[in-house]
N, C-alpha and C positions, 0 to 999 in steps of 0.2 A: 176907312182910308184916312191916313194922316199925311198932311202936307209937311215936308221938311221946312223948318223955320230958319232958313239961311237965306242971305241976300244974293248969293251968287248962283250962276248957272252951272249945271252939271252935265256930264256926258254919260253915254251908255256904258263906256268902259269903267267909269267911276262907280256907278251903281251896281255893277256886277261884283264889286268887291264887298258889298254890304250884305248883312244878314237880312233875310226876309225877301218878300216879293215886291219889287218896285216898278213903277211906271214913271216915264218922263214926258212932260208936256211943255214944250218950249224951254227945256233946261230945268224945269222945276220938278223935283222928285216927289212922288206920292207913294207912301207905304200902303200896300194892299192888305186889308184885314182878312183873316180867315173867314171864308164864306159860311153862312148858316146852312142848316139842313134844307130849309125851304128853297134857298137860292140854288143849291146843288140839285135838288129834286126837279126844279123847273128847268134848269140847264139840261139835265139828263133827258127829261121828257121831250124838250124841244129837239135835242140831238136825234133821238129815236124817231121823231116825227119827220124830220127834215132830211136825214142822211140818205134814204133811198132816192128821194127826188133829185138831190144834187149829184149823187153818184151816177145816176142814169144820164146826166147831162155832161159828164166829164169834169165837173167842178169838185172842189174839195171843201168840205165842212170841217172846220178846225175848232177844237175845244181849247179853252184856256187851261193852263198857262202856256201861251205861245206868243212870241213877240211880233208886233207889227211896227215896222220902222217907216214913219211918214216922211221924214226929211231925207229923201233918197239922194240928195246932192252930197251928203256927208257919207263917209265910210261908216261901217258899223260902229267902230269904237268911238268916233266923234259925234255920233247921232245924239240929238237932243230931244227928239220926239219919238218915243217908243212906248207903245201901250199894249195891254193884253186884254182885248175884248173877251167877253164870256164865250161867245160863239162868233164865227165869221166865215164867209164864203169867198173863195178865190176861184175864179174861172180861167184866169190867165196864169197857167202853171209856171210861166217864166218868172213870176214874182216870188215863187216859193223857193226859199233857200234852205240850207241844212237846219239852221236854228232860228229862222225868222222869215217874215214876209216883207218884201220891199214894196212900198206903195200901198195905195188904198185898196182894201177889199171891196168886192162888189156889194156885199151885204154885211152889216155888223149888227149883232144882237147883244144888248147889255141888260142884265137882270139887276134891277135897282135894289138897293138895300139902304138901311139907315146910314151906313158909312160911305156909300158911293153915290147915292141919289143926286146930290147937288152937282157933283163932278160930272156924272153921266148926262145930266140935263143942261149943263152949262159948258164947261171946258171941252168935254168930249163931243157934245153936239156941234160946237163950232169947229173943232178939229176935224170931225168927219165931214162936215159941210164944205169947209174951205179946201179940203184935200180930195174931194170928189167921190166920197163913198156914195154909191147910187141909191142905197136904201138903208135906213137905220130903224131898228126896232128897240123900243124901250119897254121892257117887261116890268110891270109893277105888281109883285105878288101880294102886297098888302091891300091893294085895290082890285086885284084880280083883273088887270087889264094889260093889253099889249097895244102900244101906240106905234103905228107904222108910218114912217116919214120918208117921203120920196124926193129925190133930187130932180129939179127941173131948171134948166137954164142956169146951172151953177149954184143954185140955192135950194135949200130944203123948202118946198112949197106945198107938196101934197101931204095930206094927213088923214089917217083913219084910226079909230080906236075900237078895239074888239074886246069883248068880255067872255066869260066862261060858256055862254050859250051860243056863241058865234062861231062861224067858220072864217078863219083869217084868210084874207087874200092879199097878195102882194102887188104893188105897182110894177115892180121890175120883172117879176115872173108871173104874168097873168094866169097861167095854168096851175100855179101853186095855190092850193087851198088845204088848210089843216083845221080840223075840229079842235077847239080849245077846251072841250069839256074835261078831258083827263089832265090837261096841262094846267088849267087854272082852277079846277075844283080841288081844293086842298083841305077838305074837311077832315079827312083821316090822316093828314100829315102833321 
């Protein structure tokens, strides 16, 4: 992921004119690198594991690339905070628009890579926390872990880390439990 080296703020309308896949955080554009096979493998496995659970609850599990607009006071074109999480869950379907989601998803999952890890652990962590994402999962394929972070009293305060031999449980969805064996065991990948 490459941060644009310009001193000014950009809008969603402006980055739509550019080549490549871009995110905006507080008007700062970031070019998204093409994901690795491992990244896409993990995203696909998580989607397959989670989709039945959320579909049964009337929620939508959405794969990237799909825009999430956080600064909902602005119209789409003027938006300055629009990101594309790897996976996210929307249970309030009124947030779902034709080409974006307006407002914080209930759950966001980011799969870390060498090009996105710092942004996912810093800028996106604070973006998700301050905008009320109820749960944030950071998946680290290189360490074969999934860190689950829960929002409490407006701050990310709950934390659990799961490995390949674990069954991941959610703070937000207590009856959600997924075996990580096939998701984080990537010996043959």
